C-alpha positions as CSV (number, residue, x, y, z in Angstrom):
1,M,-98.1,-73.0,19.1
2,A,-101.5,-74.4,18.3
3,P,-101.8,-76.6,15.3
4,E,-103.0,-75.1,12.0
5,I,-106.7,-75.4,11.5
6,N,-107.4,-77.9,8.8
7,L,-110.9,-76.9,7.6
8,P,-110.7,-76.2,3.8
9,G,-114.4,-75.1,3.6
10,P,-117.5,-74.4,5.6
11,M,-119.4,-77.1,7.3
12,S,-122.8,-77.2,9.0
13,L,-122.7,-76.3,12.7
14,I,-126.5,-76.4,13.5
15,D,-128.8,-78.1,11.0
16,N,-132.4,-76.9,10.7
17,T,-134.2,-80.0,9.7
18,K,-138.0,-80.0,9.6
19,G,-138.2,-77.3,12.2
20,Q,-135.7,-79.0,14.5
21,L,-132.3,-77.6,15.4
22,V,-129.7,-80.3,15.6
23,V,-125.9,-79.8,16.3
24,N,-123.5,-81.4,13.9
25,P,-121.1,-83.6,15.9
26,E,-118.4,-83.3,13.2
27,A,-118.4,-79.5,13.6
28,L,-118.1,-79.9,17.4
29,K,-114.9,-82.0,16.9
30,I,-113.4,-79.2,14.9
31,L,-114.2,-76.7,17.6
32,S,-112.9,-79.0,20.4
33,A,-109.5,-79.0,18.8
34,I,-109.1,-75.2,18.7
35,T,-107.1,-74.1,21.7
36,Q,-106.7,-70.5,20.5
37,P,-109.0,-67.7,21.5
38,V,-111.8,-67.4,18.9
39,V,-113.2,-64.2,17.2
40,V,-116.7,-65.2,16.2
41,V,-118.4,-63.2,13.4
42,A,-122.0,-64.1,12.6
43,I,-124.1,-62.7,9.8
44,V,-127.9,-62.7,9.7
45,G,-130.4,-61.1,7.3
46,L,-133.3,-61.8,4.9
47,Y,-132.7,-64.5,2.4
48,R,-130.9,-63.7,-0.8
49,T,-129.2,-60.6,0.5
50,G,-125.6,-61.6,-0.2
51,K,-124.6,-62.7,3.3
52,S,-122.5,-65.6,2.1
53,Y,-120.6,-63.4,-0.4
54,L,-119.5,-61.1,2.5
55,M,-118.5,-64.1,4.7
56,N,-116.4,-65.6,1.9
57,K,-114.6,-62.2,1.6
58,L,-113.9,-62.2,5.4
59,A,-112.4,-65.7,5.0
60,G,-110.2,-64.3,2.2
61,K,-111.7,-66.7,-0.3
62,K,-113.9,-66.3,-3.4
63,N,-115.7,-69.6,-2.8
64,G,-116.8,-71.3,0.3
65,F,-120.2,-70.4,1.7
66,S,-122.8,-71.2,-0.8
67,L,-124.1,-68.1,-2.5
68,G,-127.3,-69.7,-3.6
69,S,-129.3,-68.0,-6.4
70,T,-132.3,-65.9,-7.0
71,V,-134.5,-69.0,-6.9
72,K,-134.0,-70.3,-3.4
73,S,-131.9,-69.8,-0.3
74,H,-129.1,-72.4,0.0
75,T,-128.0,-72.0,3.6
76,K,-130.0,-74.0,6.2
77,G,-129.4,-73.6,9.9
78,I,-126.0,-72.2,10.7
79,W,-122.8,-73.0,8.8
80,M,-119.3,-72.5,10.2
81,W,-115.9,-71.8,8.8
82,C,-112.8,-71.7,11.0
83,V,-109.7,-70.0,9.6
84,P,-106.5,-68.5,11.0
85,H,-107.2,-64.9,11.8
86,P,-105.5,-62.8,9.2
87,K,-104.8,-59.9,11.5
88,K,-104.4,-61.5,14.9
89,P,-101.7,-64.1,15.3
90,E,-102.5,-67.1,17.6
91,H,-106.3,-66.4,17.1
92,T,-108.9,-68.3,15.1
93,L,-111.6,-66.6,13.1
94,V,-114.9,-68.4,13.3
95,L,-117.4,-67.3,10.6
96,L,-121.1,-68.2,11.1
97,D,-123.4,-67.9,8.1
98,T,-127.1,-68.3,8.8
99,E,-130.0,-69.3,6.7
100,G,-132.0,-66.5,5.2
101,L,-134.7,-65.1,7.4
102,G,-138.3,-64.8,6.1
103,D,-137.9,-67.4,3.3
104,I,-141.6,-68.1,2.3
105,E,-140.6,-71.5,0.8
106,K,-139.8,-72.8,4.3
107,G,-143.5,-72.5,5.2
108,D,-142.8,-72.5,9.0
109,N,-140.6,-69.6,10.0
110,E,-140.7,-70.3,13.8
111,N,-137.0,-71.2,13.8
112,D,-136.0,-67.9,12.2
113,S,-136.1,-66.2,15.6
114,W,-134.1,-69.0,17.2
115,I,-131.5,-68.8,14.4
116,F,-131.3,-65.0,15.0
117,A,-131.0,-65.5,18.8
118,L,-128.3,-68.2,18.4
119,A,-126.3,-65.9,16.1
120,I,-126.4,-63.2,18.8
121,L,-125.5,-65.6,21.6
122,L,-122.6,-67.3,19.8
123,S,-120.9,-64.3,18.2
124,S,-118.6,-61.5,19.3
125,T,-119.5,-59.5,16.2
126,F,-123.0,-59.6,14.8
127,V,-123.6,-58.5,11.2
128,Y,-127.2,-57.8,10.0
129,N,-127.4,-57.6,6.2
130,S,-130.3,-56.0,4.5
131,M,-131.3,-54.6,1.1
132,G,-132.5,-51.1,0.5
133,T,-132.6,-48.1,2.8
134,I,-133.1,-48.4,6.5
135,N,-136.7,-47.1,6.6
136,Q,-139.7,-48.1,8.7
137,Q,-140.2,-51.2,6.5
138,A,-136.7,-52.3,7.2
139,M,-137.2,-51.8,10.9
140,D,-140.4,-53.8,10.7
141,Q,-138.5,-56.7,9.2
142,L,-136.2,-56.6,12.2
143,H,-139.0,-57.9,14.4
144,Y,-136.5,-60.6,15.3
145,V,-134.7,-58.1,17.4
146,T,-137.8,-57.2,19.4
147,E,-138.2,-60.9,20.2
148,L,-134.8,-61.2,21.7
149,T,-136.1,-60.3,25.2
150,D,-138.6,-63.2,24.8
151,R,-136.0,-65.6,23.4
152,I,-132.9,-65.0,25.6
153,K,-132.5,-64.7,29.3
154,A,-129.5,-62.9,30.8
155,N,-129.9,-64.8,34.1
156,S,-131.8,-67.7,35.5
157,S,-134.8,-65.5,36.7
158,P,-137.5,-65.5,33.9
159,G,-138.2,-62.1,32.4
160,T,-141.7,-60.5,32.4
161,D,-141.3,-58.2,29.3
162,K,-144.1,-58.6,26.7
163,K,-143.6,-58.5,23.0
164,S,-144.5,-55.0,21.7
165,K,-145.4,-53.9,18.2
166,S,-144.9,-50.2,18.8
167,F,-143.1,-48.0,16.3
168,N,-140.0,-47.4,18.4
169,D,-139.6,-51.0,19.8
170,P,-137.1,-52.2,17.1
171,R,-135.0,-49.1,17.5
172,L,-134.9,-49.4,21.3
173,C,-134.1,-53.1,21.2
174,I,-131.2,-52.4,18.8
175,R,-129.9,-49.9,21.3
176,K,-130.3,-52.4,24.2
177,F,-128.7,-55.4,22.5
178,F,-126.1,-53.6,20.3
179,P,-124.5,-50.7,22.3
180,K,-121.7,-50.4,19.7
181,R,-122.9,-50.1,16.1
182,K,-121.4,-49.4,12.7
183,C,-123.3,-49.1,9.3
184,F,-121.9,-49.9,5.9
185,V,-123.6,-49.1,2.6
186,F,-123.0,-51.3,-0.5
187,D,-123.8,-50.4,-4.1
188,W,-125.0,-53.2,-6.4
189,P,-122.1,-55.5,-7.1
190,A,-123.0,-55.9,-10.8
191,P,-126.1,-55.6,-13.0
192,K,-129.0,-57.6,-11.6
193,K,-128.9,-60.1,-14.4
194,Y,-125.4,-61.3,-13.3
195,L,-126.2,-61.5,-9.5
196,A,-127.2,-65.2,-9.7
197,H,-123.6,-66.0,-10.8
198,L,-121.8,-63.6,-8.5
199,E,-119.1,-66.1,-7.5
200,Q,-118.2,-66.8,-11.2
201,L,-117.7,-63.1,-12.0
202,K,-114.1,-61.8,-12.2
203,E,-113.0,-58.9,-10.1
204,E,-112.9,-56.5,-13.0
205,E,-116.5,-57.4,-13.9
206,L,-117.7,-56.1,-10.5
207,N,-118.7,-52.5,-9.6
208,P,-115.4,-50.8,-8.5
209,D,-117.4,-48.9,-5.8
210,F,-118.8,-52.2,-4.5
211,I,-115.3,-53.7,-4.4
212,E,-114.0,-50.8,-2.4
213,Q,-116.9,-50.9,0.0
214,V,-116.5,-54.6,0.7
215,A,-112.8,-54.1,1.3
216,E,-113.6,-51.4,3.8
217,F,-116.2,-53.6,5.5
218,C,-113.7,-56.6,5.8
219,S,-110.9,-54.4,7.1
220,Y,-113.1,-52.9,9.8
221,I,-114.6,-56.3,10.9
222,L,-111.2,-58.0,11.0
223,S,-109.6,-55.1,12.9
224,H,-112.3,-54.3,15.4
225,S,-113.9,-57.6,16.1
226,N,-112.9,-58.8,19.6
227,V,-112.4,-62.3,21.0
228,K,-115.6,-63.8,22.1
229,T,-115.8,-63.4,25.9
230,L,-118.0,-64.6,28.7
231,S,-119.2,-62.4,31.6
232,G,-116.1,-61.3,33.6
233,G,-114.0,-61.0,30.5
234,I,-113.3,-64.8,30.2
235,P,-112.0,-65.5,26.7
236,V,-113.7,-68.2,24.7
237,N,-111.7,-70.9,22.8
238,G,-112.9,-73.7,20.6
239,P,-114.0,-76.1,23.4
240,R,-115.8,-73.3,25.2
241,L,-117.6,-72.3,22.1
242,E,-118.5,-76.0,21.6
243,S,-120.1,-76.1,25.1
244,L,-122.1,-72.9,24.4
245,V,-123.5,-74.3,21.2
246,L,-124.6,-77.5,22.9
247,T,-126.0,-75.7,26.0
248,Y,-128.1,-73.2,23.9
249,V,-129.4,-75.7,21.3
250,N,-130.3,-78.2,24.0
251,A,-132.2,-75.5,25.9
252,I,-134.2,-74.6,22.8
253,S,-134.8,-78.2,21.9
254,S,-136.2,-78.9,25.4
255,G,-138.6,-75.9,25.2
256,D,-136.6,-73.7,27.5
257,L,-135.1,-70.2,26.9
258,P,-131.4,-70.2,26.3
259,C,-130.0,-68.5,29.4
260,M,-126.6,-66.9,29.3
261,E,-126.0,-67.3,33.0
262,N,-126.9,-71.0,32.9
263,A,-124.7,-71.5,29.9
264,V,-121.7,-70.0,31.6
265,L,-122.3,-72.0,34.8
266,A,-122.7,-75.2,32.8
267,L,-119.4,-74.4,31.0
268,A,-117.8,-73.6,34.3
269,Q,-118.8,-77.1,35.7
270,I,-117.2,-78.8,32.7
271,E,-114.0,-76.7,32.7
272,N,-113.5,-76.7,36.4
273,S,-113.9,-80.5,36.5
274,A,-111.3,-80.7,33.7
275,A,-109.1,-78.2,35.6
276,V,-109.1,-80.4,38.7
277,Q,-108.0,-83.4,36.6
278,K,-105.3,-81.4,34.8
279,A,-104.0,-80.2,38.1
280,I,-103.9,-83.7,39.6
281,A,-102.2,-85.1,36.4
282,H,-99.6,-82.4,36.7
283,Y,-99.0,-83.2,40.4
284,E,-98.6,-86.9,39.7
285,Q,-96.3,-86.2,36.8
286,Q,-94.1,-83.9,39.0
287,M,-94.1,-86.3,41.9
288,G,-93.3,-89.2,39.6
289,Q,-90.2,-87.4,38.3
290,K,-89.0,-85.9,41.6
291,V,-89.7,-88.6,44.2
292,Q,-87.4,-91.6,44.8
293,L,-88.9,-93.8,47.5
294,P,-88.0,-94.2,50.2
295,T,-87.0,-90.6,51.1
296,E,-84.5,-90.2,53.9
297,T,-86.9,-88.1,56.0
298,L,-90.6,-87.3,56.0
299,Q,-89.8,-83.6,55.6
300,E,-88.0,-84.4,52.3
301,L,-91.1,-86.0,50.9
302,L,-93.3,-83.1,52.2
303,D,-91.1,-80.5,50.6
304,L,-91.4,-82.3,47.2
305,H,-95.2,-82.5,47.8
306,R,-95.4,-78.8,48.5
307,D,-93.5,-77.8,45.3
308,S,-95.7,-80.1,43.2
309,E,-98.9,-79.0,45.0
310,R,-98.1,-75.3,44.4
311,E,-97.7,-76.0,40.7
312,A,-100.9,-78.1,40.6
313,I,-102.8,-75.2,42.2
314,E,-101.4,-72.9,39.6
315,V,-102.6,-75.2,36.8
316,F,-106.0,-75.2,38.4
317,M,-106.2,-71.5,38.7
318,K,-105.1,-71.0,35.1
319,N,-107.8,-73.4,33.7
320,S,-110.8,-72.7,36.1
321,F,-113.3,-69.9,36.3
322,K,-116.5,-69.0,38.2
323,D,-115.7,-71.6,40.8
324,V,-118.7,-70.8,43.0
325,D,-117.9,-71.1,46.7
326,Q,-114.5,-72.6,45.6
327,M,-116.3,-76.0,45.3
328,F,-113.8,-77.4,42.7
329,Q,-110.8,-75.9,44.5
330,R,-111.9,-77.7,47.6
331,K,-112.2,-80.9,45.6
332,L,-108.7,-80.3,44.3
333,G,-107.4,-79.7,47.9
334,A,-109.0,-83.0,49.1
335,Q,-107.5,-85.0,46.2
336,L,-104.1,-83.5,46.7
337,E,-104.3,-84.3,50.4
338,A,-105.3,-87.9,49.6
339,R,-102.4,-88.2,47.2
340,R,-100.0,-86.8,49.7
341,D,-101.2,-89.3,52.3
342,D,-100.9,-92.1,49.7
343,F,-97.3,-91.1,48.9
344,C,-96.6,-91.1,52.7
345,K,-98.0,-94.7,52.9
346,Q,-96.0,-95.7,49.9
347,N,-92.9,-94.1,51.4
348,S,-93.4,-96.0,54.7
349,K,-93.9,-99.3,52.9
350,A,-90.9,-98.7,50.6
351,S,-88.8,-97.9,53.7
352,S,-90.1,-101.0,55.6
353,D,-89.4,-103.3,52.7
354,C,-85.9,-101.8,52.2
355,C,-85.1,-102.2,55.9
356,M,-86.4,-105.7,56.2
357,A,-84.3,-106.8,53.2
358,L,-81.3,-105.0,54.7
359,L,-81.8,-106.6,58.1
360,Q,-82.0,-110.0,56.5
361,D,-78.8,-109.4,54.6
362,I,-76.9,-108.0,57.6
363,F,-78.2,-110.1,60.5
364,G,-78.8,-113.3,58.6
365,P,-75.3,-114.7,59.3
366,L,-75.7,-113.9,63.0
367,E,-78.9,-115.8,63.1
368,E,-77.2,-118.8,61.5
369,D,-74.3,-118.6,64.0
370,V,-76.9,-118.7,66.8
371,K,-78.5,-121.8,65.3
372,Q,-75.1,-123.4,65.0
373,G,-74.4,-122.8,68.8
374,T,-71.5,-120.5,68.2
375,F,-72.5,-118.4,71.2
376,S,-73.6,-121.3,73.5
377,K,-70.4,-121.3,75.6
378,P,-68.8,-119.4,78.4
379,G,-68.3,-115.8,77.3
380,G,-70.7,-116.4,74.4
381,Y,-73.2,-113.7,75.5
382,R,-70.6,-110.9,75.4
383,L,-69.4,-112.2,72.1
384,F,-73.0,-112.1,70.8
385,T,-73.7,-108.5,72.1
386,Q,-70.4,-107.3,70.6
387,K,-71.3,-108.8,67.3
388,L,-74.9,-107.4,67.5
389,Q,-73.5,-103.9,68.0
390,E,-71.2,-104.2,65.1
391,L,-74.0,-105.3,62.8
392,K,-76.2,-102.4,64.2
393,N,-73.5,-99.9,63.3
394,K,-73.3,-101.5,59.9
395,Y,-77.1,-101.1,59.5
396,Y,-77.0,-97.4,60.5
397,Q,-74.3,-96.6,58.0
398,V,-76.3,-97.7,55.0
399,P,-77.9,-94.6,53.4
400,R,-81.5,-94.0,52.3
401,K,-83.2,-96.6,54.4
402,G,-86.1,-94.2,54.8
403,I,-88.3,-93.1,57.7
404,Q,-89.0,-96.6,59.1
405,A,-85.3,-97.4,59.7
406,K,-85.4,-97.0,63.5
407,E,-88.8,-98.6,64.0
408,V,-88.0,-101.7,61.8
409,L,-84.7,-102.2,63.6
410,K,-86.4,-101.8,67.0
411,K,-89.0,-104.4,66.2
412,Y,-86.4,-106.8,64.8
413,L,-84.3,-106.5,68.0
414,E,-87.3,-107.0,70.2
415,S,-88.0,-110.2,68.3
416,K,-84.5,-111.4,69.2
417,E,-84.7,-110.5,72.9
418,D,-85.6,-114.1,73.9
419,V,-82.4,-115.4,72.1
420,A,-80.3,-112.8,73.9
421,D,-81.9,-113.5,77.3
422,A,-81.3,-117.3,76.8
423,L,-77.6,-116.7,76.0
424,L,-77.3,-114.4,79.0
425,Q,-78.9,-116.9,81.5
426,T,-76.9,-119.9,80.2
427,D,-73.5,-118.1,80.1
428,Q,-71.5,-119.7,82.9
429,S,-68.8,-117.0,82.8
430,L,-71.2,-114.4,84.2
431,S,-72.2,-114.1,87.9
432,E,-75.8,-113.7,88.9
433,K,-75.1,-110.1,89.9
434,E,-73.6,-109.4,86.4
435,K,-76.6,-111.0,84.8
436,A,-79.0,-108.8,86.9
437,I,-77.1,-105.7,86.0
438,E,-77.2,-106.6,82.3
439,V,-81.0,-107.2,82.5
440,E,-81.4,-103.7,84.0
441,R,-79.2,-102.2,81.3
442,I,-81.3,-103.9,78.6
443,K,-84.5,-102.5,80.2
444,A,-83.1,-99.0,80.4
445,E,-81.9,-99.2,76.8
446,S,-85.3,-100.4,75.6
447,A,-87.1,-97.6,77.5
448,E,-84.8,-95.0,75.9
449,A,-85.5,-96.5,72.5
450,A,-89.3,-96.3,73.1
451,K,-89.0,-92.7,74.3
452,K,-87.1,-91.8,71.1
453,M,-89.7,-93.6,69.0
454,L,-92.5,-91.6,70.6
455,E,-90.5,-88.4,70.0
456,E,-90.1,-89.4,66.4
457,I,-93.8,-90.1,66.0
458,Q,-94.6,-86.7,67.5
459,K,-92.2,-85.0,65.2
460,K,-93.8,-86.6,62.2
461,N,-97.3,-85.6,63.3
462,E,-96.1,-82.0,63.8
463,E,-94.6,-82.0,60.3
464,M,-97.9,-83.3,58.9
465,M,-99.9,-80.6,60.7
466,E,-97.4,-78.0,59.5
467,Q,-97.8,-79.3,55.9
468,K,-101.6,-79.0,56.1
469,E,-101.3,-75.4,57.2
470,K,-98.9,-74.6,54.4
471,S,-101.2,-76.3,51.9
472,Y,-104.1,-74.2,53.2
473,Q,-102.1,-71.0,53.0
474,E,-101.0,-71.8,49.4
475,H,-104.6,-72.3,48.4
476,V,-105.6,-69.0,50.0
477,K,-102.7,-67.1,48.5
478,Q,-103.3,-68.3,44.9
479,L,-107.1,-67.9,45.3
480,T,-106.6,-64.3,46.6
481,E,-104.4,-63.4,43.7
482,K,-106.8,-64.9,41.2
483,M,-109.8,-63.1,42.7
484,E,-107.9,-59.8,42.6
485,R,-107.1,-60.4,38.9
486,D,-110.7,-61.2,38.2
487,R,-111.9,-58.2,40.2
488,A,-109.6,-55.9,38.3
489,Q,-110.9,-57.4,35.0
490,L,-114.5,-57.1,36.1
491,M,-114.0,-53.5,37.1
492,A,-112.5,-52.7,33.7
493,E,-115.4,-54.5,32.0
494,Q,-118.0,-52.6,34.0
495,E,-116.3,-49.3,33.4
496,K,-116.4,-50.0,29.6
497,T,-120.1,-51.0,29.9
498,L,-120.8,-47.8,31.9
499,A,-119.2,-45.6,29.3
500,L,-121.4,-47.2,26.6
501,K,-124.5,-46.8,28.7
502,L,-123.7,-43.1,29.4
503,Q,-123.2,-42.5,25.6
504,E,-126.5,-44.3,24.9
505,Q,-128.3,-42.2,27.5
506,E,-127.0,-39.0,25.9
507,R,-128.2,-40.1,22.5
508,L,-131.6,-41.1,23.9
509,L,-132.1,-37.6,25.4
510,K,-131.1,-35.9,22.2
511,E,-133.6,-38.0,20.2
512,G,-136.4,-37.4,22.7
513,F,-136.6,-40.8,24.3
514,E,-136.9,-39.4,27.9
515,N,-138.7,-42.4,29.4
516,E,-136.1,-44.8,28.0
517,S,-133.4,-42.5,29.3
518,K,-134.8,-42.7,32.8
519,R,-135.0,-46.5,32.6
520,L,-131.4,-46.6,31.4
521,Q,-130.4,-44.5,34.4
522,K,-131.4,-47.4,36.6
523,D,-129.0,-49.7,34.7
524,I,-126.3,-47.1,35.2
525,W,-126.9,-46.9,38.9
526,D,-126.8,-50.7,39.2
527,I,-123.4,-50.8,37.4
528,Q,-122.1,-48.1,39.7
529,M,-123.3,-49.9,42.8
530,R,-121.8,-53.2,41.6
531,S,-118.4,-51.5,41.0
532,K,-118.5,-50.1,44.6
533,S,-119.3,-53.5,46.0
534,L,-116.2,-55.1,44.4
535,E,-114.1,-54.8,47.5
536,P,-111.0,-57.0,48.1
537,I,-111.8,-60.4,49.4
538,C,-110.8,-61.1,53.0
539,N,-112.2,-64.4,54.1
540,I,-112.1,-67.3,51.6
541,L,-112.0,-71.1,51.6
């Protein structure tokens, strides 16, 4: 379970200071600690329209976001409050309260449009709060909506739409940016003279109809607001929301348009890099727990590697998304291969060290006897070879010497060939013929050992090649499964979008917007063509 969010009240997320939007690092720390999926509800509207009161109610609190007064707007920039979601366990509700739009006291209202756009970009549910009936004047005040096309790019290709002032533009923009809409009507909460002190009023002092309307609003928002998602249905948690905030505000500060596609790609770069590190850390942890060097055989080590590698790839797949051309998965594969090779080197060294120590322990007394001249007498050579064979058998019987056992022994015996040859040649109990036969036997034995060593090396090479192929197949298998899951999720998302577009087209036709209906038809065709193109992936990596 994720830790309880310890944020007793709202805090500034994005400060609007002298026309500059600046992200509050303390707020980012709060977001970075939220591992749960986030439901982000943002509210925007003209200043002094009661936005903060509604947000406090959504938080289940009477106080929190500053309600301000009839004199001036209190909220500057965007304020954030993170609370456990009251209706969705293991989810966090992130409430974003924005500064009032159109406040004449600010003088320069340039940032109003950016505040509006950021609220759209960061939220999963967007609330626009206004006063009075929704008439043409109210629509005119929503000129911020008509600027969204100029303020936000869906992809990295700059748009060419021009800002329009026509009567229908706000309505058509609302249809474009908000395919699902719901309206709520609120009565005055209390007589106007008490509105400046709304948060001090007791429940029984408020208009009963207003209380009921607010309860209905909160219930609907909390029940119907979805987790914030990125394109492809990727759920957003705290760190992902943190990255979106930074990417969008940095784009605005540098004079660029905040681009949704670029934001997702920037987030993917960060998360996929982290996913590689998580996967490698998991691999090293598993190998550290499972592997005891030296292993008896190379295959034993490779089997342990393969199990840990499979789990590491699973960790990567779970934490990565939008890995274009599998760039980060290839990095993971290269790092896993490097770590496998490093374990093989460590395994060889551990085996060599173990065998060298064992040889010293077992053959040390024999070397001392040679120095003392124990075998420098008639019959000494056969006594030496008999003793040598006994010690070799003793060496073979010791378990877990590792993969270098034969090679280390072979090199050791080769280093003692001069000693054996000297004993053979000086042994007076042996005839010249017997000595010659013994020399040939030693040569044949050495040739057989060399042949077996080559076979051993070839076997290790084959095992390594087989392991590389198994690694490749594991990457392909898990990537294929992930891409099929993503494909199914994208298909479901496109079907949902298509249904909304078709409903919107029907409404446009009924209301006489024939030209807009025809333009919408192109979007519908594009979605249908994209759905048809989502065929199963065959060639990957």
